[in-house]
C-alpha positions in Angstrom: -26.7 -5.6 11.0 -27.9 -5.4 14.6 -28.3 -1.6 15.9 -25.2 -0.4 18.0 -26.1 -0.1 21.6 -22.8 1.3 22.9 -19.5 2.8 22.2 -18.0 -0.5 22.7 -20.4 -2.2 19.8 -19.0 0.6 17.8 -15.6 -0.2 18.0 -16.1 -3.8 17.7 -18.0 -2.9 14.5 -15.2 -0.6 13.3 -12.4 -3.2 13.9 -14.4 -5.8 11.9 -14.5 -3.5 9.0 -10.7 -3.2 9.3 -10.0 -6.5 8.8 -8.2 -6.8 5.3 -7.9 -10.1 3.2 -6.5 -8.7 0.3 -3.1 -7.5 -0.6 -2.9 -3.9 -1.1 -0.8 -1.8 -3.2 -1.0 1.9 -3.2 1.1 4.1 -5.5 1.3 7.8 -5.0 0.1 9.8 -7.9 0.5 13.6 -6.7 2.4 16.4 -8.9 5.8 15.4 -7.5 4.9 11.4 -7.9 4.1 12.2 -11.6 6.9 14.3 -12.1 9.2 11.3 -10.8 7.8 8.7 -13.0 5.3 7.3 -10.8 2.6 6.7 -13.7 4.8 4.1 -15.3 5.1 2.3 -11.8 1.5 2.2 -11.4 0.9 0.5 -14.9 3.6 -1.9 -14.1 2.5 -2.9 -11.0 -1.1 -3.3 -12.5 -0.2 -5.2 -15.4 2.5 -7.5 -13.5 0.2 -8.4 -10.9 -2.4 -9.2 -13.0 0.1 -11.6 -15.4 1.1 -13.3 -12.3 -2.1 -14.3 -10.9 -1.7 -12.4 -7.8 -4.8 -11.6 -5.7 -4.0 -7.8 -5.0 -5.8 -4.5 -5.4 -3.5 -1.8 -6.9 -4.7 1.9 -6.4 -3.4 5.2 -6.5 -3.4 7.5 -3.4 -2.5 11.3 -3.3 0.6 12.6 -1.6 2.1 10.5 1.2 4.7 13.3 2.3 7.8 11.5 0.8 8.4 14.1 -2.2 12.2 13.3 -1.7 11.7 9.5 -2.3 9.1 9.7 -5.1 8.0 7.6 -6.8 6.5 5.9 -3.4 4.5 2.8 -3.1 2.5 1.5 0.1 2.2 -2.4 0.5 0.0 -3.8 2.9 -0.1 -7.5 3.3 -3.4 -9.0 5.2 -2.9 -8.5 8.8 0.3 -6.8 8.7 1.3 -3.1 9.0 1.6 -1.1 5.9 5.4 -0.7 4.1 6.1 2.3 2.2 8.9 2.0 -0.4 10.6 4.9 -1.9 12.5 5.5 -4.9 10.6 2.7 -6.8 11.9 1.9 -10.4 10.7 -0.7 -12.3 13.3 -3.3 -11.4 12.4 -2.4 -7.7 8.7 -3.0 -8.3 9.6 -6.2 -9.9 11.3 -7.2 -6.5 8.5 -6.0 -4.6 6.2 -8.5 -6.2 8.5 -11.3 -6.4 9.6 -11.1 -2.6 7.2 -9.0 -0.5 3.7 -9.8 -2.2 4.3 -13.4 -2.9 6.5 -14.4 0.2 6.2 -11.4 2.6 10.1 -10.7 2.5 10.7 -6.7 2.9 12.7 -5.3 -0.1 15.4 -2.8 0.3 14.3 0.7 0.4 11.7 1.2 2.7 10.9 4.5 3.9 11.7 4.6 7.8 8.7 4.2 10.1 7.4 7.6 10.8 4.7 6.7 8.4 1.2 6.5 9.9 -1.8 4.8 8.2 -4.9 6.8 7.7 -6.9 4.3 10.0 -4.4 5.1 13.0 -5.4 8.7 12.9 -9.1 7.9 13.6 
């Protein structure tokens, strides 16, 4: 990597790091999430995505601030804004995989857009 010479160089470098080429699925696993049954949802996403051969990264995150809608799952497709789903059941998780991950179609149950991605805060 070349040495950064200006703020503009830094912004360009930072932007290049944020380019995402993989589907990302984040399952909230805070205390309220666990109480609402998020652990089996995390396990389902991990196993179902692998079985279906979908190139996706499944990870856990802390509280997203939607305790009333747990379990919550954030899906980010390459080049798209994150979408957060609430009250995710095993059946809804299956729909999310089949429709959103495979075909880019939003499934019912999206939490309204008052959500902000951590990258947008910096």
